[in-house]
C-alpha positions, 0 to 999 in steps of 0.5 A: 568427429570425436572432439574429446577422443582427439583431446585426449590423444594429442596430451598422450602424444604431448606426454609421449614426446616428453613435454608436459600438456599441463605447462602453461604453452601447451595446457590450451593445445589439445582443444585447439588441435581438435578444433583444427582436425574438425576444419582440415578434415571436414571432407571426412563428413561427406561421400564424394556423392554428397560432395557432389550434390552439394555443389551440382547447382547447374546452368544452361551452356552455350556450347558442349564442345567447349572445354571449362577450365579451373586451374590453379586453385590452391589447396593443401591436404594432409598424407595418410602416410604420415599425417604430413601436410601437402602444401603448395598444391595447385589443382586444375580441373577441367570438363566438357559440359553437356549442356549445362555448366556448374558455377566456377566456385563449386569447382574450386569448392569441391576440390576443397573438400575433396582435399579436406581428408587424410588423402594420396595425391593420386587419390584427390586427382581421382575424388575430384574427377568422380564428384565433376562427373556427378556434378556436371553430367559429364563422363569428360574430366580431368584433374591435373595436380601439383603440390610440394610434400612434408613427409619429404621434404621435412623428414626422411629424404628431405629433399623438396620436389614437386609431385605432378599428378593427371588423372583423365576420364573420358574423352580426355583420356581416350581423344589425344586432339582433345588432351593437347588442346587441355595441355596448350591451355595449362601451358 
């Protein structure tokens, strides 16, 4: 990430909105924003393949027919259209092990890293599913996301709303019985 460029552009934005980037309260803002960008957009530094590799350590699984579900992982991201915060996000990730399982914290880390990019909620689901497939070796993955978008609640229409998306891969997409089992687990 180019910290100096971010600082320069933030100074320009401050000027463009009619404020003085050299006044006491704003003097250090460009540097703070640049550091924040490095943190909140860390996911831009990695491809989905690299994220899968980072979090793919696995262990022998007792059963290949069980659904592994990690529910309500709290995350945030930023909308790629307005750079507005997507907040109160709860991500649930399920997969069917194929003889191996990854650590449960790895699933939360995958969700967090994917969210640390300029994103669409729909792409977050697709990216998490892709990373999970690669990290677990299982094609059977489901990602359910609920979130609020400040691009709707704080600007434009100014109406808070909850957006739900569901990304299904493999048997979760093709086997209605399996999908029903998952929905019952989420209820």
